[in-house]
C-alpha positions in Angstrom: 37.0 -17.3 37.4 37.4 -20.1 39.9 40.4 -22.6 39.9 38.3 -25.2 38.1 37.2 -22.7 35.3 41.2 -22.1 34.6 41.6 -25.6 34.3 38.8 -26.2 31.8 40.2 -23.4 29.7 44.0 -24.8 30.1 42.5 -28.3 29.0 40.7 -26.9 25.9 44.1 -25.0 24.8 46.2 -28.1 25.5 43.8 -30.1 23.3 44.0 -27.9 20.4 47.7 -28.0 20.6 47.9 -31.6 20.8 45.7 -32.0 17.9 48.0 -29.8 15.6 51.3 -31.5 17.0 49.9 -35.2 16.5 48.3 -34.5 12.8 51.9 -33.4 11.6 52.5 -37.1 11.0 49.2 -37.0 8.6 50.7 -34.3 6.5 53.2 -35.9 4.0 51.7 -34.3 0.9 50.3 -30.8 -0.4 47.0 -32.6 -0.7 47.0 -33.2 3.0 48.1 -29.7 4.0 45.4 -27.9 1.8 42.4 -30.3 1.4 43.1 -33.2 4.0 43.7 -35.8 1.3 40.2 -35.3 0.1 38.7 -37.6 2.7 36.4 -35.3 4.6 32.8 -37.1 4.8 29.6 -35.2 5.2 28.9 -35.2 9.0 32.8 -33.9 9.5 32.3 -31.5 6.4 29.2 -30.1 8.1 30.7 -29.8 11.7 34.0 -28.0 10.2 32.2 -25.8 7.9 29.7 -24.6 10.5 32.7 -23.9 12.9 34.7 -22.3 10.3 32.1 -19.6 9.1 30.4 -19.1 12.6 33.3 -16.9 13.7 33.7 -13.5 15.6 31.1 -11.9 13.0 28.2 -14.4 13.9 28.9 -14.4 17.7 30.3 -11.3 19.0 29.7 -8.9 16.0 25.9 -10.5 15.6 25.2 -10.2 19.4 26.7 -6.6 19.4 24.9 -5.5 16.3 21.5 -6.8 17.4 22.0 -5.3 21.0 22.4 -1.8 19.0 20.3 -2.1 16.2 17.8 -4.7 16.7 16.8 -8.2 14.9 16.8 -6.3 11.5 20.5 -7.3 11.7 19.9 -10.7 12.3 17.4 -10.8 9.4 20.1 -9.2 7.0 22.8 -11.9 8.6 20.3 -14.6 7.2 21.2 -13.8 3.8 24.5 -15.8 4.6 22.5 -18.7 5.5 20.5 -18.5 2.1 23.4 -18.5 0.2 25.0 -21.5 1.8 22.0 -23.6 1.3 22.1 -22.6 -2.2 25.4 -23.0 -2.9 25.1 -26.6 -1.3 22.4 -27.5 -3.3 23.7 -26.2 -6.7 27.4 -25.2 -6.6 29.5 -27.3 -4.2 28.8 -30.7 -5.9 29.8 -29.5 -9.0 33.2 -28.1 -7.4 34.4 -31.9 -7.3 34.4 -31.6 -11.1 37.9 -30.3 -10.9 40.2 -33.0 -9.9 43.0 -32.0 -7.7 41.8 -28.5 -7.2 42.7 -26.8 -3.9 41.7 -23.3 -4.5 39.2 -20.9 -6.2 42.2 -19.9 -8.6 42.3 -23.6 -9.9 38.8 -23.4 -11.2 39.3 -19.8 -12.4 42.3 -21.0 -14.5 40.5 -23.7 -16.2 38.0 -21.2 -17.4 39.6 -18.0 -17.8 43.4 -18.6 -18.1 46.6 -17.7 -15.9 46.0 -14.0 -15.6 42.4 -14.9 -13.8 44.3 -17.1 -11.4 46.8 -14.5 -10.4 43.8 -12.1 -10.2 41.9 -14.4 -8.0 44.6 -15.2 -5.8 45.4 -11.9 -4.9 42.0 -10.9 -4.2 41.5 -14.1 -2.1 44.8 -12.8 0.0 43.0 -9.9 0.6 39.8 -11.2 1.3 41.3 -13.8 3.9 43.5 -11.1 5.6 40.8 -9.0 6.3 38.5 -12.0 7.8 41.6 -13.3 9.8 42.1 -9.9 11.2 38.4 -9.6 12.3 38.9 -13.1 14.1 42.0 -12.1 15.7 40.3 -8.8 16.9 37.4 -11.1 18.3 40.0 -13.3 20.2 41.5 -10.2 21.7 37.9 -8.9 22.7 37.0 -12.2 24.3 40.0 -12.7 26.4 40.2 -9.0 27.1 36.6 -9.1 28.5 36.8 -12.3 30.3 40.3 -12.9 31.5 41.2 -9.2 32.1 44.1 -9.1 29.9 45.0 -6.1 27.6 43.7 -6.1 23.9 47.1 -6.6 22.3 48.5 -9.2 24.5 45.2 -11.2 24.1 45.2 -10.9 20.4 48.8 -12.2 20.3 48.0 -15.0 22.9 44.9 -16.4 20.9 46.4 -16.0 17.7 49.5 -17.8 18.7 47.7 -21.0 19.5 45.9 -20.6 16.4 49.0 -20.3 14.3 50.6 -23.2 16.2 48.1 -25.7 15.2 47.3 -24.5 11.8 51.1 -24.7 10.7 51.7 -27.9 12.1 48.9 -29.8 10.9 47.2 -27.6 7.9 43.8 -29.0 7.0 43.7 -32.0 9.0 44.5 -30.1 12.1 42.0 -27.3 11.0 39.2 -30.0 10.5 39.9 -31.9 13.5 39.7 -28.8 16.0 36.9 -27.5 13.9 34.8 -30.7 15.2 35.9 -30.2 18.7 35.1 -26.3 18.5 31.7 -27.3 17.1 30.7 -29.3 20.0 31.6 -26.5 22.3 29.8 -23.7 20.3 26.7 -26.1 19.8 26.3 -26.8 23.4 27.5 -23.5 25.3 26.4 -20.7 23.3 22.5 -22.2 23.6 23.1 -22.5 27.1 24.3 -19.0 27.7 21.0 -17.8 25.9 18.6 -19.8 28.2 20.6 -18.7 31.5 20.2 -15.0 30.3 16.4 -15.3 29.6 16.2 -16.6 33.2 17.9 -13.8 34.3 15.8 -11.5 32.5 12.7 -12.8 33.4 11.6 -14.9 30.5 11.1 -14.2 26.8 7.5 -12.3 27.5 9.4 -10.1 29.7 12.5 -9.3 27.2 9.9 -8.7 24.4 8.1 -6.1 26.5 10.9 -4.2 27.6 13.0 -3.6 24.3 12.1 -1.1 21.6 9.5 -1.9 19.0 12.1 -1.0 16.4 14.3 -3.9 17.7 11.7 -6.5 16.9 10.9 -5.2 13.4 12.4 -6.5 10.0 14.1 -3.3 9.3 14.5 -1.7 12.4 15.2 1.9 12.3 17.3 1.6 9.0 15.8 2.5 5.4 14.7 -0.2 3.2 17.9 0.7 1.1 20.4 0.4 3.9 18.6 -2.9 4.8 19.1 -4.3 1.3 22.6 -3.1 1.2 23.6 -5.0 4.1 21.5 -8.1 3.2 23.5 -8.2 -0.3 26.7 -7.8 1.7 26.1 -11.0 3.4 24.6 -12.7 0.6 27.6 -12.1 -1.6 30.5 -11.3 0.4 31.3 -14.9 1.6 29.9 -16.9 -1.3 32.6 -19.4 -2.2 35.3 -17.7 -0.3 38.6 -19.9 -0.2 38.3 -21.6 3.0 34.6 -22.8 2.2 35.6 -23.8 -1.4 38.7 -25.8 0.4 36.1 -27.5 2.4 34.1 -28.6 -0.7 37.2 -29.8 -2.5 38.1 -31.9 0.8 35.2 -34.0 0.3 35.6 -37.4 -1.6 32.3 -36.8 -3.8 29.7 -34.5 -4.9 27.1 -36.0 -2.4 29.0 -35.2 0.6 29.8 -31.8 -0.4 26.2 -31.1 -1.3 24.7 -32.7 2.1 27.5 -31.1 4.4 27.0 -27.4 2.9 23.2 -27.8 2.9 23.1 -28.8 6.6 25.9 -26.2 7.5 23.6 -23.6 6.2 20.5 -24.6 7.8 22.5 -24.9 11.2 23.4 -21.3 10.5 19.8 -20.2 10.9 19.6 -21.4 14.5 23.1 -20.5 15.6 22.2 -16.5 14.3 19.2 -16.5 16.0 20.8 -17.7 19.2 23.4 -15.1 19.2 21.4 -12.4 18.1 18.8 -13.0 21.2 21.7 -12.9 23.4 22.1 -9.4 21.9 18.3 -8.7 22.6 18.5 -10.0 26.4 21.6 -8.0 27.0 20.0 -4.8 25.8 17.4 -5.2 28.9 20.1 -6.4 31.3 23.0 -4.4 30.5 22.0 -1.6 28.3 25.2 0.6 28.8 27.6 -1.9 27.9 29.7 -1.8 24.4 28.0 -3.7 21.6 31.4 -5.5 21.0 31.3 -6.8 24.8 27.7 -8.2 25.1 28.5 -11.7 24.6 31.5 -11.9 27.0 29.5 -9.6 29.3 26.8 -12.2 29.6 29.2 -15.0 30.1 31.1 -13.2 32.9 27.9 -12.0 34.8 25.6 -14.8 34.1 27.3 -18.3 33.9 27.9 -20.1 37.3 31.4 -21.0 38.4 32.6 -24.1 36.9 31.1 -23.5 33.6 32.5 -20.2 33.0 35.7 -21.7 31.9 33.9 -24.0 29.5 31.9 -21.3 27.8 34.9 -19.0 27.4 36.4 -22.0 25.5 33.1 -22.0 23.3 33.5 -18.2 22.6 37.1 -18.8 21.7 36.3 -21.9 19.8 33.6 -19.9 17.6 36.4 -17.2 16.8 39.7 -19.7 16.5 38.0 -21.9 14.1 37.4 -19.5 11.6 40.8 -17.8 12.2 42.7 -21.2 11.6 40.7 -21.8 8.3 41.3 -18.5 6.8 44.9 -18.8 8.0 45.2 -22.2 6.1 43.7 -20.9 3.0 46.0 -17.9 3.0 49.2 -20.1 2.8 47.7 -22.5 0.5 46.5 -19.7 -2.1 49.7 -17.8 -1.9 51.6 -20.9 -2.8 49.2 -22.5 -5.2 48.1 -19.3 -7.0 51.0 -17.1 -7.0 54.2 -18.7 -5.8 54.1 -22.1 -7.8 52.8 -20.7 -11.3 54.5 -17.4 -11.3 57.6 -17.5 -9.4 58.9 -21.1 -8.9 57.3 -23.6 -11.0 59.8 -26.1 -10.2 59.4 -26.1 -6.4 59.2 -29.5 -5.0 55.9 -30.9 -3.2 57.8 -31.3 0.2 59.2 -27.7 0.1 55.8 -26.5 -0.9 54.4 -27.8 2.4 57.2 -26.0 4.5 56.4 -23.0 2.7 52.8 -23.1 3.5 53.6 -23.7 7.2 56.1 -20.9 7.2 53.4 -18.5 5.6 50.9 -19.4 8.3 53.3 -18.0 11.0 54.0 -14.9 8.8 50.4 -14.2 8.0 49.5 -14.6 11.7 51.7 -11.9 12.4 50.2 -9.6 9.8 46.7 -10.4 11.3 47.7 -9.1 14.5 48.5 -5.9 13.2 45.5 -5.5 11.2 43.2 -6.3 14.1 44.7 -3.6 16.0 43.8 -1.1 13.5 40.1 -1.5 12.8 37.4 0.0 14.9 35.2 -3.3 15.1 34.9 -6.7 14.2 32.0 -6.1 11.7 33.7 -3.0 10.1 36.7 -5.6 9.4 34.3 -8.0 7.8 32.6 -5.6 5.6 35.9 -4.3 4.4 36.7 -7.9 3.5 33.7 -8.5 1.9 33.9 -5.5 -0.5 37.3 -7.1 -2.0 35.6 -10.4 -2.9 32.2 -10.2 -4.4 32.8 -7.4 -6.7 35.7 -9.1 -8.5 35.2 -12.9 -8.3 31.6 -14.3 -7.7 30.1 -13.6 -11.2 32.7 -15.0 -13.2 33.2 -17.8 -10.6 29.4 -18.9 -10.7 29.3 -18.5 -14.6 32.2 -21.0 -14.7 30.8 -23.5 -12.3 27.1 -23.5 -13.3 27.3 -22.6 -17.0 30.7 -23.7 -18.0 31.6 -20.4 -19.1 35.1 -20.3 -21.0 35.4 -16.7 -22.2 38.5 -15.4 -21.0 37.9 -11.8 -22.1 34.7 -11.6 -20.2 36.2 -13.1 -17.1 39.0 -10.6 -16.8 37.0 -7.7 -17.9 34.2 -8.4 -15.2 37.0 -9.0 -12.4 38.8 -5.7 -13.4 35.7 -3.4 -13.7 33.9 -4.7 -10.7 37.0 -4.2 -8.6 37.7 -0.7 -10.0 34.2 0.4 -9.2 34.0 -0.8 -6.0 37.4 0.9 -5.1 36.3 4.3 -6.4 32.7 4.0 -5.2 33.8 3.5 -1.7 37.1 5.3 -1.3 36.9 8.1 -3.7 33.1 8.8 -4.0 32.3 7.7 -0.4 29.2 5.7 -1.5 27.0 8.0 -3.1 23.2 7.9 -3.0 23.6 5.4 -0.1 24.6 2.4 -2.2 27.6 0.6 -1.1 30.5 -0.1 -2.9 30.0 -4.0 -2.9 26.6 -3.3 -4.5 28.0 -0.9 -7.0 30.9 -3.4 -8.0 29.0 -6.4 -8.3 26.4 -4.8 -10.5 29.3 -3.5 -12.7 31.0 -7.0 -12.4 27.8 -8.4 -13.9 27.3 -6.0 -16.6 31.0 -6.2 -17.7 30.8 -9.7 -17.9 27.4 -10.1 -19.9 28.6 -7.1 -22.4 31.9 -8.6 -23.2 30.3 -12.1 -23.7 28.2 -10.4 -26.2 30.8 -8.4 -27.8 33.2 -11.2 -28.2 30.5 -13.7 -29.5 30.8 -15.8 -26.4 34.2 -17.1 -27.8 35.9 -19.7 -25.6 39.5 -19.9 -24.6 41.6 -22.3 -26.4 42.8 -24.5 -23.1 40.1 -27.1 -24.1 37.4 -28.5 -21.9 36.9 -28.5 -18.2 38.3 -31.7 -16.5 35.9 -34.6 -17.2 33.5 -35.4 -14.0 33.8 -38.2 -12.0 31.4 -41.1 -12.2 30.2 -39.8 -8.6 29.6 -36.4 -9.9 27.8 -37.4 -13.1 25.5 -39.7 -10.9 24.8 -36.8 -8.6 24.1 -34.4 -11.5 
């Protein structure tokens, strides 16, 4: 890289640190640290959410998988976009009924009791740790491939910056850095594709040069394998803690709906761009490793003077997701586990400092996870398998249909999680059915059967919080 490229990259990292340090003055309460004071209007929510979920899986993972398997992987990935739009239309606005909520566990306790909060908190921690580890691995891959540093030091350096601004500024810092990172990824990733297409001779030459299977709906996969992956992306990140936190951070239902729907629509475009970079790389550099597709295209095709900015864009994609999950882990542990079950009398000031300390600790654990998984996509799929079979069905039943059956909620969570674990790690996914699909199916059956057997009895805690006037008007 040229001296100008290094300078651009240094400026980017300096901006992230400055944002984190200056936002510490805005973090005075747990609401500030967890949900940015509930003041995130829809344009900011849109940019922040898009930056949060367009991480290593959507960039490096998507490019690499399409390079290897073709557009079939992108079509499966579109399931995430579909669920984001649907959640934005029908679920996110209703989350604003839960006044003072910071986590999914807050919602689950309202409907299914304290035990469901604990289970949701533990599952949330497992999910967030897995996704955070995948982003840490992606950071290391980018730095290693572009700057030539070994993987472990690369992961440590990248995660250190994420931990620094996340622990200082909480959700305020995460949202503000997300907006900066959204601009970087929204401009420079498409520029990378255009340059790659020019180098390859244009779209027509690329389409003629790649195998026909790379352009088909299912590629070389069976229909069952395609549907299994589609369902994994459809359910695996539905209402995961960082995205639910973003919805809680908005002032009303209108902002929650508009921001999430737009983020879902934007993700279709972004997935297509990063997938197409994988297709072009198949033509230009057929012998490279799939996880190195995007960094390789950047380093070989981007002209001097822009390389530093495009590397910053790649890091922006990943670091925004990493910071979101890091913030969520800290908030979840304190709100869903530490305060209700360990120290109910903890002060608000101590909670904020505990969340900051946890951000540092979890960053260290994420580094250890990142060096132990085989690929970014594998890390994400491991994490998805924890979340969807336990929480999704009871959570949607609670938010959409106001279910209050404690027995059904707990039975579904226990049965779905158990079947997923046994199906995946004991039976080794027989019949080609993934543990996620088996677990979600069991979760749904357990919820319905238990509800019928208990006669639809409701928990005795009373009705959910009364919706605000803004929510009532929206719904």
